[in-house]
N, C-alpha and C positions, 0 to 999 in steps of 0.2 A: 503516473502515470502513471512511482510514482506510480513504487513503485511504483494506474492503470495498470499495469503491471500486476497489481496484485489483483487487480481486477481481472487481469487476464490469468492471474494465479487460478483463480477462480475458475475463470472461463475454460479452464483447461483439465479436466479431469476425465480423461478416456477410460476411465476402468471402472471396475466395480459397481454394480446397481445399487438398490436400495442399501441405507446403513439401519443399522440396529434399531429396533424397535423402543418405544419408550421405557426407560427403565423404572424399578420400583424404587421404594426407600431405601434399600441397600443395593446400590449398584456393583455388579460385578466388574473387575478390573477389565480395561480396554486389552485388545491383543495387539502384540507389539508388529509395528511394520517389517515384513521381511527383508533382510540383507541379501546383497546376491554374494555369489563367491568370492573370495579375496579379502574379506576383511581382516583376517589373521595374517594377510602380507604386507599390510601397511601400518605405519606408524598408529597407535591409539591415541597418543598425546606427544606433544612436543613443546617445549619452552618450560617456562616456571611459572608459580604464582605471583599475582601482582599484588602490590600492597593499594589500598584504595588510596587516591589522590583526588578528592573532591575539586570540581573546576568552579571557580568563583564566577558569579553572575546571577542574575534574575532569571527565574523561570516566565515563561508566555505567560500572560494574564489567565486567570480562570475564566473561562465562557460559562456564563450563566445558565445556558440551555444544553450545556454538555456534561457528561460525566466528569469526573475529577481528572487533572490532567494526568496523561500516561494510561487512562483507562478507557478513553472515549473511541478510538478507532486507530486506522493504520498509520496515520502521521502523527499521532499521541497527544495531539492538542490543537486548538483552532488556528494557529499561526503555521502549523505543519513542519515544527521544530525537529520531530523524531527523535526528542530527546525524553528521558525518564528521571524522576527526581529520586528516585532509589537505585541501589546496586543492583548489578547482574553478577553472574559467577565471575569469580577472581580466578580459576582455575586451579584451586584448592582441591585436591583429589576429585576433579569432577566426575559426575556419573551421568550417563545417559541411560536411565533407568528404565527396563523394558516397560514396566508397569506404567509407565509415564507415555507410551508412546502408543498412537491409537491408529488402527487401520479404519478409518471414518468412512471408507466408502468415496472418498474424494479429497480433493486438496482444500484445506481449510485456511484462509488467507487473513482474513480480517478478524483479530482476536481483540475482545474487548473483556472488560471485567465490571461486574456489578460491585455495588457496595460492600458485599460480603465475599469478594473474591473469585464468584463462580465465573466461568468464561461464557461469553455470548458469541458466538462465532458464525461466520457463514461458510458453508463447505460446498464447492461444486463436483458434481457426479456427473456421470453420464447420463441421467434420466432427470436430472435438474438440480437447482441448487436447494440446500437444506440449511435452515436456521437450527442451530444446537446450543442447547445449554450443557455445559461439561463441567464435571468434579475437577478442579483444577489441580488435584493430587494424582488420581487415577485417570484421567479424561474420559471415564465413563460418562456415556450420553445419558442425561437427566429428562431431557424432553427435547422434541425437535417440532420443526414446522416446515412442509414442502412448500416451496415458491414454484410458480408456473415455469414450463419449460421455456428455454429463450429459444427465438428463431434460428438462431445460428447453428444451436445443436441439432434442430430438425433437420437445417440444410446440410450440415456435416455428415447424418445418417443417411439421407435421402440421397446425396449427390456424392457421397463417398469422398468429401472434399473437408478433412478436418483442420486444414490451416484457418477456416473461417473461425474456431471457436478461440483458437490461439491469440487472437486480436479482437476479441470481444470484451469491453471492459464494462458490458452492461449486466442488469438483471439481480442486482445488490451487492455486487463486491465492494463497492464503496458505500457502505453504510455507516452509521454512527449511533453510539450508546448516549442518550440523552440524559437531562440531570435527573428524571425521576426511573433510571435505569430501564428505558424502552427502547429498542431497536428500531432505528428510522432507516427505511430504504425505499427505494423505488424498484418495483418487479417489472418483470418482461411484458405485463399487460398495459403499461404506463399508468401504474396505480401507485401513488406514495402510500407507504403504510407505517402505523407505529405498532408494534409488537411488543406487549408486556409479558413478564413471567412471573408467576405464582405457585405455591405449594398448595396444593390440595388437602383437603382433611384426610385423606389415605396415606399422606406422605409423600406421593409421587408430584410432578411437576407438569406443567403444561404452558404453551404460550397463548396469548389471545391477542386479536386484533383490536385494539383501542380505537384506530382511526383509520380509515380509508378516504383518500382524495383520488379522485380519477382525472388524471390530465388530458384525456381523451379530446377535449375540445380544442386544446392548445397543441397537442404532439400528434402529427400523423402516426395512426397504428394500424395499418393495412399490412399486417406481418405475415410471415409464413406460420401456420398451424399445421396439425395434423389434418384438421379437415378442409384447409386450405393451401395447399403446396404449391400455389402461384398466384398469389395475389398481383393484383393489377395496379396497385397503388404505392403508397410509399411508407415504409417503417423506419420512425426514428428514435431508436432506443434512448433512455435516460441512463446517463454513466454515473451521476454523483449526485449527492444531496448533503448540504450542511446547512446549519441556523446562523442566522445573524445575530446581533446583540438585542435586536428588538424582538427576538422570538420568531421571525417569519423563516421559514424553511425555504433555501434557496435550491434550485435544481437546474442542471444542465443536460443536453442530449449530443448525441454523437453530431449531429449535424447542425449545431451552432443555434440551438434555443436555450435561452437563459429565462428562468423563471422564478417566482416566488408564489410560497401558498402560506397565506394569513391562517394559522390553525385554530384561532379564536373563531373566526367568521366562515372561514372556508373558501374566502374569496382568493382566485388564482390569477395572476398576471403574468405575462411574458413577453419578450422581444425576440427578434430572430438575426442573428449575424448570418446572413446569408453568404454561402460560399466558404463558410469556415467549419472546421471540425474540432469539437472537442473529446478527446479521450481520457484527460486527466481529471483527477479531483481538483478542488481548489481551497482556499485557505481565507479566513473570517479575521479581520481585526475590529475594533468598536468602531472605528470610521469608515470602514469598507469592505469589499469583497475582491479579492485577487484570482481572475481566471485567466488560464493563457488558451488560446487556439492553435491551430496550424498556421497560425499566420501573425498573431500579435499577441501582447499581454496586454489585459484590461484592469483598472480599476473601476469598481461599479459602487454606486449607492441606490437605494431604493427611494421612490419618490414617496409621498405622504399616503398613496393609495396602493404601495407596494410594486410599480412597475419598475423593473430594473434600468438604471440610467449609468450611461458611459461618462465617469469624470475623465479619463485619460486612457490613450492606446497608442502604445508603441509596437511597431513592427519590428521582427529581428529576421535574421537569415536563415530560412529555412530550407536551404538547400537545394538541390534539384532531384532528389528521391528519396525514397525510405531506405535505410541504413540497416543491414544486419544486425539486429539488436534494438530495432525499433517498431513502434506498432504502426506510425503513419509518417508522413513526411512533415515533421515539425517538431517542437519542443517535447521531450519526454517525460518533463517532470512537472510536480505539483509543484504551484509557486509557493517559496517560503517567505513569510514575513519575519523580519529579525531587526536587530539592532535596538538602540534607545529609544523606547516608545513604539517600536514598529516604524522605524524611519525608511526602511529600506525593503525591497521585494526582490528576489533571485530566481532565475531560471537557468536552463540551458537553451543552446539554440540548435539548429541540425545543420550547420555550415559544412559544406563536402568536404574539405581537408581536414581540419580540425575544429571539434566541439568546442564552444566557448561557454564559460560561466558569466552570464551578465546579472549584474546588480544595478536597480533602478532607485531612485528616489520616489517616495509613496505622496509627499505632499503635492496636493493639487495645485498648488500656487507655484510650483517650480517652475521657472522660465522655461521657454521653448530652447531644446538643445541641451539644456541641462540636466535631463532627467535621468540618462545614464552615467553610472559612477563607474563601471569599471567593463570592461570586455576581455576576459583572460581565456587564452586557448590552454585545454588540457588534453595530455595524452598524444600518442603518436600519429604522425601524418597518415592520413588515409585508413586509421583504425581507431576511430574515437566517436562514441556514442553513449548513451545513457537513456534508460527508459524507466528509471527511477527517481525519487525525490530526493534532493538535497538534505544533509544534516546542517540544521543552523544552530549555532549557540555564540551569546554575545556578538562579535563582530565576525565572526568565524563561520566558512561554510565547508561541506564535506562532500565530495563528489565521487563516484564510482563509474567506471568503465564496463559497458555491457556489449562491446561491440564483438559481434561473431555469435551471440546466443540468439536463437531463433524459437525453439521449442525445446521438449523433452528430448528428441533425437541428435540434437546439435553437440552433446558432450560424451556421447556413449564412446565404448571402446577406448576410454583413457584421454579422450580428447580435451582441451580446455580453450579458454578465451585469451586474449592478449592480455587482458586485465590491467590494473591501474588504478589507484585511489588516490585523490590529491586534496589537500586543504588548502582553500584560500582564504585570506584575510583581508577585509575592508580596513584601509588606515583611518586612524583615530579622526583625523580631520577630514575625512570625506574626500580626498583627493584622488582617490584611486584604489586599487587592490594589489596583494602581491601573495605569490605562492609560498605557503609556510613550509611545505614536505610534501613530497611523494612517495607513494608505497607501490611495489611492485606485485602487492596481494591479487590474487586473480577471485573475484568475486562476480560471478557470471550474472545473476538475475536478481538478488535479494534487494529489498527494500532494508537498508543498514539503520543501525540504531545506535544511540551513543546515552550511556549512563553519566549525568553529572555528578553522581554521588561517588563513583570511583574513577571516572576520568579515562574509562574503555569506551572504545569504538568497536561494535561489533559487527563482523561481516560473515558470510557463510561463502566458504571458498572452496575450490576443487582445483588441484594442481595437474597438469599432464603425468600420465603414467604409462612407462613403457611395456606393462604387462598387462596394459588395458583395463585395469581396475580402475573403478569411477568411484572415488573417495570423496565425502563431502564432509567439511570442516567447520565447526563453530571456530572463528577466530577472532581473538580479542586484539586491537591495535591501540596503542597509547595514543590519545587525543592531542598531546602536546608536542610529541615527537614523531609520529608516525612508526615508530618500532613496534615490530608485532611480540606481543608478550606470549600468547600462548595458542596451542592449535589443538581442539577436541574433537576426535573421530566422532561424527554422529550416524553414519551408516554407509554402506556402499549398494550403486547399483541405480537404478532409474527412480526405484520408489522413493528415494531420499532426494531426487532433483526438487528445488524449491519451485522452480517453475514460476519466476515472478511473485511469490508469496514473501511475504516480511518475517523479519526477526522482531519478537514482541518479548519486551522483559515483563515479567509479572511483579506484582507488590512484593511477594516473596522472595524474590532474586532469583526466580526461575527464567532460563530461557527457552521461549517457545519457538519453534519454527515449522512453518508451515511446509509440508512435502509434498510431493505427488499424490502419496497414499494415505494421509492424515496429518497429523502433528507430531512432532519430537521434540523433546524436551532435554535441557541441560542444567546441570545446578549443582552446586559444591557439595561436596560430601562430607564435610565437617560438621 
């Protein structure tokens, strides 16, 4: 989600119409996101600069068909670790540069970086999703490509029910940048696309569709359109795509379809997990694909002709309903593959009283009843859920509590969530797990990130305010101890609500935060 989360992130930009036109060879500075009143009445900075303390360990393996780790997608790499091999802000005279904040016409969630550092992102707007190429320093638009409008957006407009788009993770939110700097996504027509960007002779940039695979013969697509407002059939949106180590492109749908595309031959294969829903993205190791539905965690392989094949399946406690802070009645996390050689995979459940962090052994030869390593309850009774992915590094996991966050209206007028962030460690002998630390920080809906180069965990936090000021902060927490090191004000008001979008750490150390009205950046001023 897991963020889906982010997906939702994109899913939900109820403001601004179309974004700026393609820029020329010398793009203008982007406009700042407007702040709400009260930003001068809250602390602009709290804490002190942190000294970088790299965390020992090995990075997840580099996927041969993804852009370099840290550049390829929402969860940073194929294992979904949410970690970066470079440093983020240390809190040294941090700056939220107004020239680096853009009202892009909607929320930009999945931020990726091509090999020259340009940003390739997908931004959700009220008129549809836009793929954008941005200058990483000015956030000015270099090129854009408009994706088809999602059925949920049309339903929201025609039925005046905007809750639909808050829980829609389809249409391009879960995309990835491949090893040739092409953005790969599935649009609302159930077409799988590869988009390249290139500079034209006149110095301007453009996106071109290099590949277009129609999944319509495998996915029901009688969806709402402006010319068909009352379809009689079934509409099953594609929620996420990822490549496996052999180069096949895997895709999943909301209603439980799992498929592959062979990009060399165009052959499409699929199976249907009847009665199960997939709202999260998924993770890929060299020896398998980890997918979670609202009922169970799966490990998949592809047969020789590309048919997804279940290797093992583990059910979990899905609770009795959808909690405030969740998309559906099920796990809110994209599976995290972690540990030596990728021996473990972790998710959270949806247990009614307290959510649990669940760790499983991935080895297909694991004896029956031995796959579950641990089941650790987290956060307070009756107020515990997450709809964002875990952070994984070594044998450690970090989880945040999203209970109480539903949409942009949840935290207005100075309100916040109950909060909480916890680190869980798997014992070295694999005999179980232990709680390493607990933090009271309130990170309502962000996909958090970790810099292994400096040892800081980055959150996007919001505390209750008696004056009704909605102040949003980039908050750095020590990964080793759980101690908060510094908090930098990013902005005030609903425009700075990230609404399930992630924090992304750029190769130059800038922290990018997807906000309701675009992208915000924080960087050290030294």
